[in-house]
ZAMARGU-4260 file (C-alpha; in steps of 0.2 Angstrom, whole numbers, plus 5000, padded with zeros to 4 digits):
<rodrens>
0) 5000/5000/5000 | 5008/5016/4995 | 5005/5033/4987 | 5009/5036/4968 | 5011/5052/4958
5) 5017/5057/4941 | 5019/5071/4929 | 5021/5070/4910 | 5028/5086/4904 | 5040/5084/4890
10) 5055/5096/4890 | 5050/5104/4907 | 5065/5106/4919 | 5053/5107/4934 | 5046/5089/4934
15) 5056/5082/4948 | 5053/5096/4960 | 5034/5095/4957 | 5033/5077/4959 | 5043/5077/4974
20) 5032/5090/4982 | 5017/5079/4977 | 5023/5063/4985 | 5028/5072/5001 | 5010/5079/5003
25) 5005/5060/5004 | 5019/5054/5015 | 5006/5047/5027 | 5001/5034/5014 | 5019/5028/5013
30) 5031/5032/5027 | 5043/5018/5024 | 5052/5024/5008 | 5052/5037/4994 | 5058/5035/4976
35) 5058/5045/4959 | 5061/5041/4941 | 5065/5055/4929 | 5067/5055/4910 | 5065/5068/4897
40) 5046/5065/4896 | 5040/5062/4913 | 5043/5060/4932 | 5036/5046/4942 | 5035/5046/4961
45) 5032/5034/4975 | 5030/5033/4993 | 5030/5016/5001 | 5020/5007/5015 | 5030/4991/5016
50) 5019/4976/5017 | 5026/4962/5005 | 5045/4960/5003 | 5052/4973/5015 | 5069/4973/5007
55) 5076/4987/4996 | 5074/4975/4981 | 5055/4980/4981 | 5059/4999/4980 | 5049/5009/4967
60) 5048/5016/4954 | 5052/4999/4948 | 5061/4997/4931 | 5062/4982/4919 | 5065/4979/4901
65) 5060/4997/4896 | 5045/4998/4907 | 5043/5009/4923 | 5030/5005/4937 | 5023/5015/4951
70) 5010/5004/4960 | 4998/5006/4975 | 4990/4991/4983 | 4992/4973/4984 | 4990/4958/4972
75) 4984/4944/4983 | 4987/4930/4970 | 5005/4936/4965 | 5013/4920/4970 | 5002/4910/4958
80) 5005/4923/4944 | 5024/4922/4948 | 5024/4904/4945 | 5016/4905/4928 | 5028/4918/4923
85) 5043/4909/4930 | 5037/4893/4920 | 5038/4905/4904 | 5056/4909/4908 | 5054/4925/4917
90) 5067/4929/4931 | 5063/4939/4947 | 5075/4949/4957 | 5063/4952/4972 | 5049/4943/4981
95) 5037/4958/4979 | 5020/4958/4971 | 5025/4974/4961 | 5038/4965/4951 | 5025/4951/4947
100) 5013/4965/4940 | 5027/4973/4930 | 5033/4957/4922 | 5015/4951/4920 | 5012/4967/4909
105) 5028/4963/4899 | 5022/4946/4895 | 5003/4948/4894 | 5001/4966/4890 | 4984/4974/4895
110) 4977/4956/4898 | 4986/4956/4914 | 4972/4965/4922 | 4960/4951/4920 | 4972/4940/4930
115) 4974/4951/4945 | 4965/4948/4961 | 4968/4962/4973 | 4966/4981/4976 | 4977/4992/4966
120) 4980/5008/4956 | 4995/5010/4946 | 5004/5019/4932 | 5016/5010/4920 | 5027/5020/4908
125) 5031/5010/4892 | 5047/5020/4886 | 5048/5012/4869 | 5031/5017/4864 | 5030/5033/4874
130) 5014/5026/4881 | 5007/5027/4899 | 4996/5013/4905 | 4986/5016/4921 | 4973/5005/4929
135) 4962/5004/4945 | 4955/4989/4954 | 4937/4982/4950 | 4929/4990/4966 | 4940/5006/4966
140) 4947/5003/4983 | 4963/5012/4978 | 4961/5030/4972 | 4968/5037/4956 | 4965/5056/4952
145) 4971/5064/4936 | 4971/5080/4925 | 4974/5081/4906 | 4980/5098/4906 | 4979/5108/4889
150) 4980/5091/4879 | 4999/5090/4883 | 5002/5088/4901 | 4996/5073/4911 | 4996/5073/4930
155) 4990/5059/4942 | 4991/5055/4960 | 4983/5045/4974 | 4975/5061/4982 | 4967/5076/4974
160) 4977/5089/4983 | 4993/5081/4976 | 4986/5084/4959 | 4981/5102/4963 | 4998/5106/4969
165) 5005/5102/4951 | 4993/5113/4942 | 4996/5131/4938 | 4982/5136/4950 | 4968/5129/4960
170) 4954/5123/4948 | 4936/5129/4949 | 4921/5119/4952 | 4903/5120/4946 | 4887/5121/4955
175) 4878/5107/4946 | 4892/5095/4952 | 4889/5101/4970 | 4870/5098/4968 | 4875/5079/4966
180) 4885/5080/4982 | 4872/5089/4992 | 4859/5075/4987 | 4870/5060/4990 | 4885/5066/4999
185) 4898/5061/4986 | 4902/5065/4968 | 4897/5055/4952 | 4909/5041/4946 | 4924/5048/4937
190) 4922/5065/4944 | 4930/5075/4958 | 4924/5091/4965 | 4935/5100/4953 | 4930/5102/4935
195) 4948/5099/4929 | 4952/5084/4939 | 4945/5067/4936 | 4945/5050/4944 | 4949/5034/4935
200) 4933/5024/4937 | 4933/5007/4946 | 4937/4993/4934 | 4944/5004/4921 | 4961/5007/4913
205) 4968/5023/4906 | 4980/5025/4891 | 4990/5040/4887 | 4998/5040/4869 | 5009/5055/4868
210) 5014/5051/4850 | 4996/5054/4845 | 4991/5065/4859 | 4977/5055/4865 | 4970/5051/4882
215) 4957/5037/4883 | 4948/5028/4897 | 4940/5011/4895 | 4932/4997/4906 | 4940/4980/4908
220) 4928/4974/4921 | 4910/4978/4924 | 4903/4971/4940 | 4885/4971/4942 | 4871/4960/4948
225) 4863/4949/4934 | 4851/4939/4945 | 4846/4922/4938 | 4828/4919/4933 | 4830/4900/4934
230) 4825/4888/4947 | 4835/4892/4963 | 4849/4879/4966 | 4849/4869/4982 | 4853/4880/4997
235) 4865/4868/5004 | 4875/4869/4988 | 4875/4888/4988 | 4881/4887/5006 | 4896/4875/5002
240) 4901/4886/4987 | 4899/4902/4997 | 4910/4896/5012 | 4923/4890/5000 | 4924/4907/4991
245) 4925/4916/5008 | 4939/4905/5014 | 4949/4908/4998 | 4945/4927/5000 | 4951/4928/5018
250) 4966/4916/5014 | 4972/4928/5000 | 4971/4943/5011 | 4983/4936/5024 | 4997/4937/5011
255) 5009/4949/5020 | 5026/4950/5027 | 5020/4960/5042 | 5007/4954/5055 | 4989/4955/5049
260) 4975/4959/5061 | 4956/4958/5060 | 4945/4972/5064 | 4931/4964/5074 | 4915/4975/5077
265) 4904/4961/5083 | 4893/4963/5068 | 4888/4949/5056 | 4902/4953/5043 | 4917/4956/5054
270) 4912/4941/5065 | 4912/4930/5050 | 4929/4936/5044 | 4937/4934/5061 | 4930/4916/5063
275) 4936/4911/5045 | 4952/4919/5048 | 4955/4909/5064 | 4951/4893/5054 | 4963/4898/5040
280) 4978/4903/5050 | 4989/4891/5059 | 4993/4902/5074 | 4981/4913/5084 | 4975/4928/5075
285) 4974/4946/5082 | 4957/4954/5083 | 4954/4972/5088 | 4938/4980/5094 | 4935/4999/5096
290) 4923/5005/5109 | 4915/5022/5109 | 4910/5026/5127 | 4893/5034/5130 | 4887/5031/5112
295) 4874/5019/5105 | 4885/5009/5094 | 4895/4999/5106 | 4895/4981/5101 | 4910/4976/5112
300) 4901/4962/5121 | 4896/4953/5105 | 4914/4956/5098 | 4921/4947/5114 | 4909/4932/5110
305) 4916/4930/5093 | 4934/4932/5099 | 4932/4919/5111 | 4925/4907/5098 | 4939/4912/5086
310) 4952/4909/5100 | 4960/4926/5095 | 4972/4937/5105 | 4959/4951/5107 | 4962/4969/5111
315) 4950/4982/5115 | 4953/5001/5115 | 4942/5015/5119 | 4941/5030/5107 | 4933/5046/5113
320) 4925/5058/5100 | 4935/5073/5098 | 4928/5090/5098 | 4920/5092/5081 | 4926/5110/5079
325) 4944/5104/5081 | 4941/5087/5071 | 4932/5095/5056 | 4947/5104/5048 | 4957/5088/5049
330) 4944/5078/5041 | 4942/5090/5027 | 4961/5090/5024 | 4961/5070/5025 | 4947/5069/5012
335) 4953/5083/5001 | 4935/5087/4994 | 4918/5087/5001 | 4912/5071/5009 | 4895/5068/5016
340) 4896/5051/5026 | 4897/5057/5044 | 4902/5040/5050 | 4919/5046/5043 | 4920/5054/5061
345) 4921/5038/5071 | 4931/5029/5056 | 4944/5042/5057 | 4946/5040/5076 | 4945/5021/5074
350) 4961/5021/5064 | 4969/5034/5074 | 4967/5022/5089 | 4972/5007/5079 | 4989/5014/5073
355) 5000/5008/5088 | 4993/4990/5086 | 4995/4985/5068 | 4999/4989/5050 | 4987/4978/5041
360) 4969/4974/5045 | 4955/4964/5038 | 4937/4972/5038 | 4919/4967/5034 | 4917/4981/5022
365) 4906/4976/5007 | 4896/4963/5015 | 4880/4973/5015 | 4882/4978/4996 | 4887/4961/4990
370) 4874/4952/5000 | 4859/4964/5000 | 4862/4968/5018 | 4852/4985/5020 | 4834/4985/5024
375) 4831/4995/5009 | 4833/4979/4999 | 4818/4972/5008 | 4808/4987/5001 | 4812/4982/4983
380) 4809/4963/4987 | 4792/4968/4993 | 4789/4979/4978 | 4792/4964/4967 | 4779/4954/4976
385) 4767/4968/4976 | 4768/4971/4958 | 4749/4971/4955 | 4748/4986/4967 | 4760/4997/4958
390) 4752/5014/4955 | 4743/5015/4972 | 4756/5027/4978 | 4752/5038/4963 | 4735/5042/4971
395) 4745/5054/4982 | 4754/5069/4976 | 4773/5067/4975 | 4777/5082/4985 | 4765/5076/4999
400) 4774/5059/5000 | 4791/5068/5000 | 4786/5078/5015 | 4779/5063/5023 | 4795/5053/5024
405) 4803/5068/5033 | 4790/5068/5047 | 4797/5065/5065 | 4783/5052/5069 | 4791/5035/5064
410) 4774/5027/5059 | 4770/5041/5047 | 4787/5040/5039 | 4786/5022/5036 | 4769/5025/5028
415) 4777/5038/5017 | 4790/5025/5012 | 4777/5011/5009 | 4767/5022/4997 | 4782/5029/4988
420) 4787/5010/4985 | 4770/5007/4977 | 4772/5021/4965 | 4772/5016/4947 | 4790/5018/4944
425) 4804/5010/4954 | 4815/5026/4952 | 4803/5035/4964 | 4806/5022/4978 | 4825/5022/4974
430) 4826/5041/4975 | 4816/5041/4992 | 4831/5033/4999 | 4841/5048/4997 | 4830/5058/5009
435) 4844/5061/5021 | 4852/5073/5008 | 4847/5089/4999 | 4833/5082/4988 | 4824/5093/4975
440) 4811/5097/4989 | 4824/5104/5000 | 4835/5112/4987 | 4821/5121/4979 | 4813/5127/4996
445) 4829/5133/5004 | 4842/5138/4991 | 4843/5155/4985 | 4833/5156/4968 | 4849/5160/4958
450) 4859/5146/4966 | 4844/5134/4963 | 4844/5138/4945 | 4863/5138/4943 | 4863/5121/4951
455) 4852/5114/4937 | 4836/5113/4947 | 4831/5095/4947 | 4844/5089/4934 | 4853/5078/4946
460) 4837/5068/4950 | 4832/5067/4932 | 4849/5059/4927 | 4848/5048/4942 | 4831/5041/4937
465) 4838/5037/4920 | 4853/5028/4928 | 4841/5018/4939 | 4831/5012/4923 | 4847/5007/4914
470) 4854/4997/4929 | 4845/4981/4927 | 4831/4971/4921 | 4819/4973/4936 | 4819/4985/4951
475) 4827/4974/4964 | 4842/4971/4952 | 4842/4990/4948 | 4843/4994/4966 | 4857/4982/4970
480) 4867/4989/4955 | 4864/5007/4960 | 4869/5004/4978 | 4886/4998/4972 | 4889/5016/4967
485) 4887/5021/4985 | 4900/5008/4990 | 4913/5014/4977 | 4910/5032/4979 | 4907/5034/4998
490) 4911/5019/5009 | 4927/5014/5001 | 4933/5032/5000 | 4929/5034/5018 | 4939/5019/5024
495) 4954/5022/5012 | 4957/5040/5017 | 4954/5037/5036 | 4965/5021/5036 | 4979/5028/5025
500) 4979/5045/5035 | 4986/5033/5049 | 4997/5022/5038 | 4986/5007/5040 | 4981/4995/5025
505) 4963/4989/5026 | 4958/4973/5016 | 4940/4968/5012 | 4937/4949/5009 | 4919/4952/5004
510) 4925/4962/4989 | 4934/4947/4981 | 4928/4947/4963 | 4927/4928/4962 | 4916/4929/4977
515) 4906/4943/4969 | 4904/4933/4953 | 4896/4919/4962 | 4884/4930/4972 | 4879/4942/4959
520) 4870/4928/4949 | 4860/4921/4963 | 4841/4922/4961 | 4832/4934/4973 | 4824/4920/4982
525) 4841/4914/4988 | 4850/4931/4991 | 4835/4938/5000 | 4826/4923/5007 | 4808/4928/5013
530) 4815/4946/5011 | 4828/4945/5025 | 4843/4956/5021 | 4860/4947/5021 | 4851/4930/5024
535) 4865/4920/5017 | 4879/4927/5028 | 4867/4926/5043 | 4864/4908/5040 | 4883/4904/5039
540) 4886/4914/5055 | 4871/4906/5064 | 4880/4889/5061 | 4895/4895/5070 | 4888/4907/5083
545) 4869/4903/5084 | 4854/4912/5077 | 4851/4924/5091 | 4869/4931/5088 | 4867/4931/5069
550) 4850/4939/5068 | 4850/4952/5082 | 4846/4970/5077 | 4859/4979/5066 | 4867/4993/5076
555) 4877/5002/5063 | 4892/5013/5065 | 4884/5031/5067 | 4890/5044/5078 | 4878/5054/5089
560) 4879/5069/5078 | 4860/5071/5078 | 4860/5074/5096 | 4876/5085/5095 | 4868/5097/5083
565) 4853/5099/5095 | 4863/5104/5109 | 4862/5123/5112 | 4881/5127/5111 | 4883/5115/5096
570) 4868/5123/5087 | 4875/5140/5090 | 4892/5135/5083 | 4883/5127/5068 | 4873/5143/5064
575) 4888/5154/5065 | 4898/5144/5052 | 4883/5142/5040 | 4878/5160/5041 | 4895/5168/5039
580) 4893/5181/5025 | 4910/5176/5017 | 4905/5157/5016 | 4899/5146/5002 | 4884/5142/5013
585) 4878/5160/5014 | 4879/5161/4995 | 4869/5146/4993 | 4856/5148/5007 | 4850/5164/5016
590) 4854/5165/5035 | 4835/5165/5039 | 4833/5148/5030 | 4848/5140/5038 | 4842/5145/5055
595) 4825/5138/5051 | 4833/5121/5046 | 4843/5121/5063 | 4827/5125/5072 | 4817/5111/5064
600) 4831/5099/5069 | 4831/5105/5087 | 4812/5102/5088 | 4813/5084/5083 | 4815/5083/5064
605) 4830/5074/5058 | 4841/5085/5047 | 4857/5078/5052 | 4862/5073/5035 | 4858/5090/5026
610) 4867/5100/5040 | 4882/5089/5039 | 4883/5089/5020 | 4882/5108/5020 | 4894/5110/5035
615) 4908/5099/5027 | 4906/5108/5010 | 4907/5125/5019 | 4922/5120/5028 | 4931/5113/5012
620) 4927/5130/5004 | 4933/5140/5019 | 4950/5130/5019 | 4953/5131/5000 | 4943/5146/4993
625) 4941/5157/5007 | 4945/5173/4998 | 4935/5169/4982 | 4917/5173/4982 | 4907/5160/4972
630) 4899/5164/4956 | 4884/5156/4949 | 4883/5151/4930 | 4869/5143/4921 | 4870/5124/4920
635) 4870/5114/4904
</rodrens>
């Protein structure tokens, strides 16, 4: 796990200095080593977090037979690939997975991507063809930002601020793009907050051909649910195959030359990972549980139960929530762009607390997205069963239903969701799940008219509806595929930035693509048996821990931000920040309407998401654009 950066700027004498500055901005991602490669065309830089082959032989940038590699990530099946290459006569000078990737490219070319099992982002310079080949892993666990400047200069890095540092000035941003963030808490695939800086999409590769002056991005893997319509296979057979895939996925992620721990929350996903890890490893595994005193998401007692069964060396450490006014600027600098998932707060503190204990951890990330673990999936499962009732929800005005799902009374909210689910189009039900953010209703009601228009009005929702319709053959399949976007654009970003800010590598067995290939084709009756979210994993865990443990109420990992925003002192701080005349929030929303939203929240309505999205955006703007007043332009 590392940081990579590069600059193609033929003839420039400043390449080395720019790239050195870029990689030092990311020293936290790779504190163990630093390296540069420079020629007349480009400079490549690397910061290393040493995990596999700790010797100097694994130093990067790595050069072999006219190719130069900078690589961030891990190739879990590198030993198998190394044997295949050695059988073809290739000689190796290290025991690193980086060299396997480099020599794999020299032998297989771009086809090497389909052989890799791991998480990665890399750039490979082919000197003979003056061509740069870049790629990102299927789920996008490792980041890759880039800018194609004036059609001649190409800049890339693992973090957006590193790319910004190599540009002539800080690039601008558009309000329609911010509207997507305000709705969902993240930016669309392939985009960053900046108009001039892009993200290489998950499962894509990028080719820069300087002889022809072309930059092209193409997919090499498209992971999506294609649920079988045929008769469901015997459940016992599904269990056997699933357990085999899980064991392989966990075994792969213990490939390391430093100790590997398991992050054990006590939930279904992390408990399964811990128990399978214990079965796979010949020695006792190390498990770690983070406790958050005086909060509602403390599952330490359940984690201890799983640890006892796993026979692990179990460590608990308490993490106290820092003062938000002090922590917020640190979070903004860590993420580099607006980020709306407020579980980033405990996640950041989690890895800060874990730092003294280990360098590599396995997590349960991805279990919910791959195995339909959220209760929202149940809504679409019921929608499939109630197909004859579609259209009943259209009896009610759309604005009425949208208001209903924001009511503080739980039963009325649930009725609003049910009626929305029974509207004629599944896209209506899907969009109701974004109610935590700034939906059309809230943007139109609270934004200044000129900001509402410049943000494209309801353009984000209209595009999202079309994406939903194109995402599968039926609504449940569409829902599962659209939710994968939230995994790649929000949850994996959250964990990568928080873990690497503390020089820790996080590995996710549930995001093994061979495992996903099995699960994504299962019929709905198997994946969501009787509508139960994550029923397959719960059944597997119940065999080991009992049904009571496996099927208890999901607790989640959410900080008590809702209550914090209601406290008088916190609400006053929030109001001060969001009504400052020099702030972006002031340009978007009048102070009177900000105060109204805060007042509604304090009276029992839940506007935690909307307040946090706006607060994080505002703090980002304060840090990087403080002296620049926003200007609104018409959207296209």
